[in-house]
C-alpha positions in Angstrom: 149.0 206.4 93.4 152.0 204.2 94.2 154.8 205.5 96.3 157.4 205.1 93.6 155.2 206.9 91.0 154.5 209.7 93.5 158.3 210.1 93.8 158.8 210.1 90.0 156.0 212.9 89.8 157.7 215.0 92.5 161.2 214.5 90.9 159.6 215.3 87.5 158.1 218.5 88.8 161.5 219.6 90.3 163.2 218.9 87.0 160.6 220.9 85.0 160.9 223.7 87.5 164.7 223.8 87.0 164.2 223.8 83.3 161.8 226.8 83.6 164.4 228.6 85.7 167.0 228.4 82.9 164.4 229.6 80.5 163.9 232.7 82.8 167.6 233.4 82.9 168.0 233.0 79.2 165.0 235.3 78.6 166.4 238.0 80.8 169.8 237.8 78.8 167.9 238.1 75.6 165.9 241.1 76.8 169.2 242.9 77.8 170.9 242.2 74.3 167.9 243.9 72.7 167.5 246.8 75.0 170.9 248.3 75.2 173.7 245.8 76.1 177.1 247.1 75.1 178.0 246.0 71.5 181.5 244.8 72.6 179.6 242.3 75.1 177.6 240.7 72.5 179.9 237.9 71.5 180.5 236.7 75.0 176.8 237.3 76.0 175.8 235.2 72.9 178.0 232.3 74.0 176.6 232.5 77.5 173.1 232.2 76.1 174.2 229.4 74.0 175.7 227.5 76.9 172.6 228.0 79.2 170.1 227.0 76.5 172.2 223.8 75.7 172.1 222.9 79.5 168.2 223.5 79.5 168.0 221.3 76.4 170.1 218.6 77.9 167.8 218.5 80.9 164.7 218.4 78.6 166.1 215.4 76.6 167.9 213.6 79.5 167.7 210.0 80.5 166.3 211.3 83.8 163.4 213.0 81.9 162.8 209.9 79.9 162.5 207.7 83.1 159.8 210.1 84.5 157.9 210.4 81.3 157.9 206.7 80.8 156.3 206.2 84.1 153.9 209.3 84.1 152.4 208.8 80.6 151.2 205.3 81.4 147.4 205.6 80.9 146.8 204.2 84.4 149.1 207.0 85.8 148.2 209.7 83.5 144.4 209.3 84.5 145.4 209.8 88.1 147.1 213.2 87.7 145.2 216.5 88.2 144.5 218.6 85.0 147.6 220.8 85.4 150.0 218.0 86.1 148.6 215.9 83.3 149.0 218.8 80.7 152.6 219.5 82.0 153.5 215.9 81.5 152.0 215.7 78.0 153.8 219.1 77.1 157.1 217.8 78.2 156.5 214.4 76.5 155.8 216.2 73.2 159.0 218.3 73.5 161.0 215.3 74.6 159.8 213.2 71.5 160.5 216.1 69.1 164.0 217.0 70.5 165.7 213.9 71.8 167.5 213.2 68.5 169.0 216.7 68.1 172.6 216.8 69.2 173.1 219.3 71.9 176.1 220.8 70.1 173.7 221.7 67.3 171.4 223.5 69.7 174.3 225.4 71.2 175.6 226.5 67.8 172.2 227.7 66.7 171.5 229.5 69.9 174.8 231.3 69.7 174.3 232.1 66.0 170.8 233.6 66.6 172.0 235.6 69.5 174.6 237.3 67.3 172.4 237.5 64.4 169.8 239.5 66.0 172.4 242.2 67.0 173.7 241.9 63.5 170.2 242.4 62.1 169.8 245.8 64.0 172.9 247.4 62.0 171.8 245.6 58.9 168.3 247.1 59.0 169.5 250.6 59.9 172.0 250.5 57.0 169.8 248.6 54.6 172.8 246.0 54.2 171.2 242.7 53.2 174.4 241.4 51.8 176.2 241.9 55.2 173.3 240.1 57.0 172.9 237.3 54.5 175.7 235.0 55.8 173.8 234.9 59.2 170.5 234.2 57.6 172.0 231.5 55.2 173.5 229.8 58.3 170.2 230.0 60.3 168.1 228.5 57.4 170.6 225.8 57.0 170.7 224.7 60.5 166.8 224.9 60.7 166.6 222.6 57.8 168.7 220.2 59.8 166.5 220.4 62.8 163.5 219.8 60.7 165.0 216.3 59.7 165.8 215.8 63.4 162.3 216.7 64.5 160.7 214.7 61.8 159.1 216.0 58.6 155.3 216.3 58.8 153.3 216.5 55.6 155.7 219.2 54.3 158.9 220.6 55.8 157.2 223.9 56.5 154.5 222.1 58.4 157.0 221.2 61.1 157.8 224.7 61.7 154.2 225.9 61.8 153.5 223.3 64.5 156.1 224.9 66.8 154.1 228.0 67.1 150.5 226.8 66.6 149.9 223.2 67.4 148.6 220.9 64.5 148.7 224.0 62.2 149.5 222.8 58.6 150.1 224.4 55.2 146.8 222.8 54.0 144.9 224.5 56.8 146.5 227.9 56.5 146.1 227.9 52.7 142.4 227.1 53.1 141.9 229.8 55.7 143.9 232.5 53.8 142.0 231.6 50.6 138.6 232.0 52.5 139.8 235.3 54.0 141.1 236.8 50.8 137.8 236.0 49.1 136.0 238.3 51.5 138.9 241.0 51.9 140.0 241.5 48.3 136.6 242.8 47.3 136.4 245.1 50.3 139.6 246.5 49.5 138.7 247.2 45.9 135.4 249.0 47.2 137.6 251.1 49.5 140.0 252.0 46.9 137.2 253.2 44.7 135.6 255.1 47.5 135.7 259.0 47.3 135.3 259.2 51.2 138.9 258.7 52.0 140.1 260.1 55.4 142.4 263.3 55.5 145.7 262.2 57.2 147.8 265.2 56.4 147.8 266.3 60.1 149.6 263.2 61.1 152.5 264.2 58.9 154.3 266.3 61.6 156.8 266.0 64.4 155.8 264.7 67.7 158.1 265.0 70.9 159.2 261.5 71.7 159.3 262.2 75.5 155.6 263.1 75.3 155.1 259.8 73.3 156.7 257.9 76.2 154.5 259.6 78.8 151.3 258.8 76.7 152.4 255.2 76.2 152.9 254.7 80.0 149.5 256.4 80.6 147.7 254.0 78.3 149.4 250.9 79.6 148.2 252.0 83.0 144.7 252.4 81.8 144.7 248.9 80.3 145.6 247.4 83.7 149.4 246.7 82.9 151.0 246.1 86.3 154.2 248.2 86.6 155.2 246.3 89.7 155.4 243.2 87.5 156.9 244.9 84.5 158.5 247.8 82.7 158.6 249.7 79.4 161.7 250.2 77.5 162.8 251.1 73.9 164.0 248.9 71.2 164.5 248.8 67.5 161.5 246.3 67.2 158.8 246.3 69.8 158.6 243.1 71.8 157.2 241.5 75.1 159.3 239.1 77.3 157.5 237.1 79.9 160.0 235.9 82.4 157.4 234.9 84.9 153.9 236.3 85.8 155.5 238.7 88.1 158.1 240.1 85.5 156.7 240.6 82.0 158.6 243.4 80.3 157.7 245.2 77.1 159.3 247.6 74.6 158.1 250.0 72.1 159.8 252.3 69.5 159.3 256.1 69.3 159.3 257.8 65.9 159.4 261.5 65.9 157.4 261.6 62.7 154.7 259.1 63.5 152.9 259.6 66.8 150.7 256.6 66.2 153.5 254.1 65.9 154.4 254.0 69.6 150.9 254.2 70.8 149.7 251.2 68.9 152.9 249.1 69.6 152.5 249.8 73.3 148.8 248.6 73.1 150.0 245.7 71.1 152.7 244.7 73.5 150.6 245.5 76.5 148.1 242.9 75.3 150.8 240.4 75.1 151.8 241.4 78.7 148.4 241.3 80.2 148.0 237.7 79.1 151.3 236.6 80.9 150.8 238.8 83.9 147.4 237.3 84.7 148.3 233.6 84.4 147.0 231.8 87.5 149.5 231.6 90.3 149.1 227.8 90.4 151.1 227.7 87.1 153.9 229.9 88.1 157.2 228.3 88.1 156.1 225.5 85.7 156.4 225.2 81.9 152.6 226.0 81.6 153.1 229.7 82.8 153.1 231.0 79.1 150.5 231.5 76.4 149.1 228.5 74.9 150.2 229.3 71.3 151.4 232.4 69.3 148.0 232.6 67.5 146.2 233.0 70.9 148.9 235.3 72.1 148.7 237.5 69.0 144.8 237.4 69.4 145.4 239.3 72.7 147.9 241.9 71.3 145.7 242.5 68.1 142.6 242.8 70.2 143.9 245.5 72.4 145.8 247.2 69.7 143.0 247.4 67.0 139.6 246.1 68.2 139.9 248.3 71.4 142.6 250.8 70.6 141.3 251.8 67.1 137.8 251.9 68.1 135.7 255.0 68.2 134.8 254.6 71.9 138.6 254.4 72.8 139.3 257.7 71.3 136.2 259.3 72.6 137.6 258.8 76.0 141.4 259.3 75.2 141.7 261.8 72.5 141.8 264.7 74.8 144.5 263.2 76.7 146.6 262.8 73.5 145.8 266.4 72.5 147.1 267.5 75.9 150.4 265.8 75.1 150.4 267.1 71.6 148.8 270.6 71.2 149.3 270.5 67.6 146.4 268.0 67.3 144.1 270.6 69.3 142.4 271.8 66.0 141.8 268.3 64.6 138.3 266.9 65.2 137.9 263.5 67.1 136.1 262.1 64.0 138.9 263.1 61.6 141.5 261.6 63.8 139.5 258.2 64.2 139.2 258.0 60.5 142.8 258.9 59.9 144.1 256.1 62.2 141.8 253.7 60.4 142.7 254.6 56.8 143.3 251.9 54.4 146.3 252.1 52.0 149.2 250.0 50.8 152.2 250.4 52.9 155.6 249.1 53.2 155.8 248.3 57.0 154.0 245.4 58.4 153.7 246.8 62.1 152.2 250.1 60.8 149.7 248.6 58.4 146.0 249.0 58.7 143.8 246.2 59.9 142.8 245.3 56.3 146.0 245.2 54.4 147.9 243.8 57.5 146.7 240.4 56.6 148.4 240.7 53.1 151.7 241.5 54.7 151.4 238.2 56.6 150.4 236.2 53.6 153.5 237.6 51.7 155.9 236.2 54.6 154.0 233.0 54.7 154.4 232.4 51.1 158.0 233.3 51.2 158.8 231.0 54.1 156.9 228.1 52.2 159.3 228.9 49.3 162.4 228.7 51.5 161.6 225.5 53.1 159.5 223.5 50.7 160.5 224.9 47.3 164.2 225.6 47.6 164.3 229.4 47.4 167.8 230.6 48.4 168.5 233.2 50.9 170.4 235.4 48.5 167.3 235.7 46.3 165.1 236.8 49.2 165.1 240.6 48.5 164.1 240.1 44.8 161.3 237.6 45.9 160.1 240.0 48.7 159.8 243.0 46.3 158.0 241.0 43.8 155.5 239.8 46.4 155.0 243.4 47.5 154.4 244.6 43.9 151.9 241.7 43.4 149.8 242.0 46.6 150.1 245.7 47.5 151.2 247.4 44.3 154.3 248.9 45.7 158.0 248.2 45.8 160.3 249.0 48.9 163.0 251.5 48.0 165.6 249.7 50.0 165.9 246.5 52.2 165.8 248.3 55.4 162.0 248.9 54.9 161.7 245.7 52.8 163.0 242.1 53.6 165.0 243.4 56.8 162.2 245.1 58.5 161.2 242.3 60.8 163.5 240.8 63.7 161.8 237.3 63.3 164.1 235.7 60.9 167.2 236.8 62.5 166.1 234.8 65.6 165.0 231.8 63.3 161.4 232.3 63.9 160.2 230.7 60.7 156.6 229.6 61.0 155.6 232.4 63.3 154.2 235.0 60.9 150.9 233.0 60.1 150.2 233.4 64.0 149.6 237.0 63.3 146.6 236.4 60.9 145.5 233.6 63.1 145.6 236.0 66.1 143.4 238.5 64.1 140.8 235.7 63.4 140.7 234.4 66.9 140.5 238.0 68.2 137.4 238.9 66.1 135.8 235.5 67.3 136.6 236.3 70.8 135.4 239.8 70.4 132.0 238.5 69.1 131.5 236.6 72.2 132.9 239.3 74.6 130.2 241.7 73.2 127.4 239.1 73.9 128.5 238.6 77.4 129.6 242.1 78.2 126.9 244.2 76.6 128.5 247.3 78.1 131.7 246.8 76.2 131.6 250.0 74.2 130.3 251.9 77.1 133.2 250.7 79.5 135.7 251.7 76.7 134.2 255.2 76.3 134.3 255.7 80.0 138.0 254.7 80.1 136.9 251.7 82.3 139.0 249.0 80.7 139.3 246.8 83.8 136.2 244.7 83.5 137.4 243.9 79.8 140.7 242.7 81.3 139.0 240.9 84.0 136.7 239.0 81.4 139.7 238.1 79.4 141.6 236.9 82.4 138.7 234.8 83.4 138.2 233.2 79.9 141.9 233.1 78.6 144.8 234.5 80.5 144.5 232.4 83.8 144.8 229.2 81.9 148.3 229.8 80.5 149.3 226.8 78.5 147.1 224.4 80.5 144.5 224.4 77.7 145.3 223.8 74.0 144.3 226.5 71.6 141.5 224.5 70.2 140.1 223.8 73.7 140.4 227.4 74.6 138.7 228.9 71.6 136.0 226.3 71.9 135.4 226.9 75.7 135.3 230.7 75.1 133.3 231.0 71.8 131.5 227.6 71.5 133.1 226.8 68.2 136.4 226.1 66.3 138.3 228.8 64.6 136.0 230.7 62.0 137.6 233.3 59.8 134.2 234.8 58.9 134.1 236.7 62.2 137.2 238.7 61.2 135.7 239.4 57.6 132.4 240.4 59.2 134.1 242.8 61.6 136.4 244.4 59.0 133.4 244.8 56.5 131.2 246.5 59.1 134.0 248.8 60.2 135.2 250.0 56.9 131.7 250.2 55.3 131.0 252.7 58.1 134.3 254.6 57.9 134.4 254.9 54.0 130.6 255.2 53.6 130.6 252.2 51.1 
């Protein structure tokens, strides 16, 4: 490699590292906003986040970045780079090409708006006040539409947003996958609804001490292999994970006194996200590749730990006695009854508390509404009515208020349109990965029943976590399972599980 080219590579890596440092600072400020920052500090904090985000954006789209990318993306140079630097150059080139036409002042206005909006959403959700929150959401959608024009419209406007979270994902692809999934899951749900072997869930309808919930959540996270020297657990209105760097990956949960399962499964879910980011290879630390490769792959890990491990019979064979020790009111409830209760299938209002089967319907509802917003001209003011109609159509229920309806998720307040499809993709990826995991680790169930979860974490680290963003989702799923995304694995998994539970 020529000396000048080598200097450009070194300077490019320094610039990319600087951008990553900005992202870490911004991530920490966001985490603080959502875990107890004083309300009176929100306006100033939001402006600070906006300023730092704009500075990072300016570096990403700078003339300096263009100079380095022009040199490093020449085929004869790109081919001389090692795998990690080549991927880093290509990722930065993609981001530069997408963002270089966006005015920095638009980025700052949008970032300040969403920082304020997330705090306003917390109050709006609590008070079921969509009208009060609507001005924030209207402005976010307006700016997002402008960004789509700057970024460049793909086949549809919504395709542009889907690609932000899952590279090369399109409405056409999602529609096809969801249609294939629905064709298998709707008949299964009809059989379950007709079954007389429904689980008894009455014993879950009581009060559970939130301090004990926290202790049990911490215990389970430790069992998973979550490194508390590289993270922490806090409480927030909506559970989330924040990966600042592999040595600082923070998670939150939410303790509900009348629902012991909510915190348990959200801790497992966010813990799955955290294990991914804590175990990225050290060679990627400090680079823009030190994160998950896509939200679909990221969600595959949270859903794998939450459901395919955390709702399994072997898991509770090992950990149910621990749960009973924290909550003596469950001491007379048999293991099998508890297992069946936490895997009941029923139409419900809240996505994050939905069963594994109907969860995908919650996602399809959000996906269809987002398509309507960006492709079909749906107005923000009509969201509650549309939301309620979709819930009636797909789940046969109507939210009694907007707090448990259209306002239940944090995502739209942060402008994360296009994200929701990643959850169902995550379920599909997870089932496909699980199929391979069982083949390569025949002791999978036995390890879980023993409480020995570390070999599973190590397998996932070797196959997925360590690569961070250095492999694309398609490359990763192909390398791990030997085939592209196949939704039949999820349908097979759900059919087998619920046929047994409901004795179909």
